[in-house]
C-alpha positions as CSV (number, residue, x, y, z in Angstrom):
1,M,58.8,-52.7,-63.7
2,G,57.2,-55.9,-64.7
3,C,59.6,-58.1,-62.8
4,M,58.9,-56.2,-59.6
5,E,55.2,-56.7,-60.1
6,T,55.8,-60.4,-60.7
7,W,57.7,-60.7,-57.4
8,M,55.0,-58.8,-55.6
9,G,52.5,-61.2,-57.2
10,F,54.4,-64.2,-55.9
11,D,54.5,-62.7,-52.4
12,I,50.9,-61.8,-52.4
13,G,50.0,-65.3,-53.7
14,K,52.0,-67.1,-51.0
15,W,50.6,-64.9,-48.3
16,W,47.1,-65.2,-49.5
17,W,47.3,-69.1,-49.6
18,R,48.9,-69.2,-46.1
19,F,46.2,-66.8,-44.9
20,K,43.5,-69.3,-46.1
21,K,45.4,-72.4,-44.8
22,D,46.3,-71.0,-41.4
23,G,43.0,-69.1,-40.8
24,G,43.1,-69.4,-37.0
25,G,46.7,-68.5,-36.5
26,L,47.8,-65.4,-34.5
27,W,49.4,-63.7,-37.5
28,V,46.2,-64.1,-39.5
29,R,44.1,-62.6,-36.7
30,V,46.6,-59.6,-36.5
31,I,46.4,-59.0,-40.2
32,K,42.6,-59.2,-40.2
33,S,42.3,-56.8,-37.3
34,I,44.6,-54.3,-39.0
35,H,43.6,-54.6,-42.7
36,G,40.2,-56.3,-42.7
37,M,39.4,-58.9,-45.4
38,E,39.8,-57.0,-48.6
39,E,40.5,-59.0,-51.7
40,I,44.0,-59.1,-53.0
41,D,43.4,-59.8,-56.7
42,G,45.5,-56.8,-57.8
43,V,48.1,-58.6,-59.8
44,G,45.7,-59.9,-62.5
45,I,45.2,-63.4,-61.1
46,E,41.9,-63.9,-59.2
47,F,43.3,-65.6,-56.1
48,T,40.2,-65.4,-54.0
49,S,38.0,-67.0,-56.7
50,S,40.6,-69.8,-57.2
51,C,40.4,-71.0,-53.6
52,V,37.4,-73.3,-52.8
53,G,36.7,-74.6,-49.3
54,E,36.1,-78.3,-48.7
55,V,34.0,-78.6,-45.6
56,G,35.2,-80.6,-42.7
57,E,34.0,-79.3,-39.4
58,G,33.0,-75.9,-40.8
59,R,35.1,-73.8,-38.4
60,D,37.5,-72.1,-40.9
61,I,35.2,-71.5,-43.9
62,R,33.1,-68.3,-43.8
63,F,29.5,-69.2,-44.6
64,W,28.6,-66.2,-46.9
65,V,32.0,-65.0,-48.1
66,D,34.1,-68.0,-49.0
67,R,33.4,-70.3,-51.9
68,W,32.3,-73.7,-50.7
69,V,28.9,-74.6,-52.3
70,D,29.2,-75.2,-56.1
71,N,32.4,-73.1,-56.1
72,R,30.4,-69.9,-55.6
73,R,30.0,-67.4,-52.7
74,L,26.6,-67.7,-51.0
75,Y,26.3,-63.9,-50.7
76,D,26.4,-63.7,-54.6
77,R,23.6,-66.3,-54.9
78,F,21.5,-65.1,-52.0
79,P,22.0,-61.3,-51.6
80,R,18.8,-60.5,-49.8
81,L,19.6,-63.1,-47.1
82,F,23.1,-61.9,-46.8
83,H,21.9,-58.3,-46.4
84,L,19.6,-59.4,-43.5
85,D,22.2,-61.4,-41.7
86,S,23.7,-59.6,-38.6
87,R,26.8,-61.8,-38.6
88,K,28.0,-61.7,-42.1
89,E,31.6,-63.0,-41.4
90,G,30.4,-66.1,-39.4
91,S,31.7,-69.5,-40.2
92,I,29.7,-72.5,-41.4
93,M,29.8,-73.8,-37.9
94,D,28.4,-70.5,-36.6
95,K,25.4,-70.7,-39.0
96,L,24.5,-74.3,-39.2
97,K,24.3,-77.4,-37.0
98,W,23.9,-80.9,-38.5
99,V,21.3,-82.6,-36.4
100,N,19.5,-85.9,-37.2
101,N,20.8,-85.9,-40.8
102,G,19.5,-82.4,-41.5
103,W,20.5,-78.7,-41.1
104,V,19.4,-76.6,-38.3
105,G,20.1,-72.9,-38.9
106,A,21.5,-70.6,-36.2
107,W,20.4,-67.5,-38.0
108,D,20.6,-64.0,-36.7
109,W,18.4,-62.0,-39.1
110,S,18.0,-58.3,-38.6
111,R,14.3,-58.6,-39.2
112,N,11.8,-61.4,-40.0
113,I,12.1,-62.8,-43.5
114,S,9.1,-62.6,-45.8
115,G,8.1,-62.4,-49.5
116,R,11.0,-62.9,-52.0
117,V,13.4,-63.5,-49.1
118,C,11.4,-66.6,-48.1
119,R,11.9,-68.0,-51.6
120,E,15.6,-67.2,-51.4
121,Y,15.8,-68.9,-48.0
122,D,14.1,-72.0,-49.5
123,D,16.7,-72.0,-52.3
124,L,19.5,-71.7,-49.8
125,I,18.3,-74.7,-47.8
126,E,18.0,-76.7,-51.1
127,A,21.6,-75.7,-52.0
128,L,22.8,-76.9,-48.6
129,R,20.9,-80.2,-48.7
130,N,23.8,-82.3,-50.1
131,V,26.5,-80.7,-48.0
132,A,27.6,-82.4,-44.8
133,I,29.8,-81.3,-42.0
134,S,32.3,-83.9,-40.7
135,N,33.5,-83.4,-37.1
136,S,36.3,-85.9,-37.8
137,C,38.3,-83.6,-40.1
138,K,39.3,-80.0,-40.5
139,D,38.2,-77.7,-43.3
140,R,40.5,-77.8,-46.3
141,W,41.2,-75.4,-49.1
142,R,41.6,-76.4,-52.7
143,W,43.4,-74.2,-55.2
144,T,41.5,-74.5,-58.5
145,L,44.4,-73.2,-60.6
146,G,46.5,-76.2,-59.7
147,E,45.9,-79.7,-61.1
148,D,46.0,-81.5,-57.7
149,G,44.3,-78.7,-55.7
150,D,47.4,-77.7,-53.8
151,F,49.0,-74.3,-54.1
152,K,52.3,-74.3,-55.9
153,V,54.5,-71.2,-56.5
154,K,55.7,-72.6,-59.8
155,I,52.1,-72.6,-61.2
156,L,51.6,-69.1,-59.8
157,A,54.8,-67.9,-61.4
158,S,53.7,-69.2,-64.8
159,L,50.3,-67.5,-64.5
160,I,51.8,-64.2,-63.4
161,E,54.4,-64.3,-66.2
162,E,51.6,-64.9,-68.7
163,K,49.5,-62.1,-67.3
164,I,52.1,-59.4,-66.6
165,L,55.5,-60.1,-68.3
166,Q,54.4,-61.1,-71.7
167,V,52.2,-58.1,-72.1
168,E,55.0,-55.7,-71.0
169,N,57.6,-57.5,-73.1
170,G,55.7,-57.4,-76.3
171,G,54.7,-61.1,-76.1
172,H,58.2,-62.4,-75.4
173,D,58.8,-64.9,-72.6
174,T,60.9,-63.7,-69.6
175,H,63.4,-66.2,-68.3
176,W,65.3,-66.2,-65.0
177,N,69.1,-66.1,-65.5
178,N,70.9,-67.9,-62.7
179,L,74.3,-66.3,-63.7
180,V,73.0,-62.8,-62.9
181,P,72.6,-61.6,-59.3
182,K,69.0,-61.8,-58.0
183,K,68.7,-58.0,-57.8
184,V,69.5,-57.6,-61.5
185,N,67.0,-60.3,-62.5
186,V,64.3,-58.6,-60.5
187,F,64.8,-55.2,-62.0
188,V,65.7,-56.1,-65.6
C-alpha cells in the first residue's frame, strides 16, 4: 500500500503547488468553491507550511492565512485580530494599501478594537513595517523544501519515500524498476 500512498502524495503535491502558483485560474476557483481551502498535509509532508509567499502586488497572497511575513501565518501571530476580521480570506491587496511610504489599512473589524487587541494591532503594524508591495511584479511562491525555492517532483518524491516507504519497508529504500510495468511498480 505504501507505493499507492507515495503516488497519491506526488499527485497531491503537484496539485497543491499548481494551486498556489495559479491562484486566479478557473480550475482553482472551481476547486475552492467545491472543496474550500482545507489543508492537504495528509501524506506526512507539510505542504502548506513549506510554501511561503513573496509579495509583489499582493493580489494572490491571502493576508491572514498564507505565510508571507517571517514565514509565519498572521492568524497564528495575531489570533484576536483574525477573530475580529470580517473578511478572513482577503488578500494583502484587500487589506493594505501602500500610500506615501506607509501602510494604510482597509480593515473590516466586526467591532471596535480595544485593550489587548490594540496591543496586538500595534504589533501587527510593526511586523508589516518592512514589507513593501510592488505593483510592478506579481506575487511569487517559494517552496522552502527545495534549495532554489522552486517546486520539484524529484525532491518531493525523495521526501515522501523517506516519510512513507522506508517506514513500511522496515527501513529499506524502495527503488523504481524500469523493466517492470508501471502498474506493477506502483502496487509492489
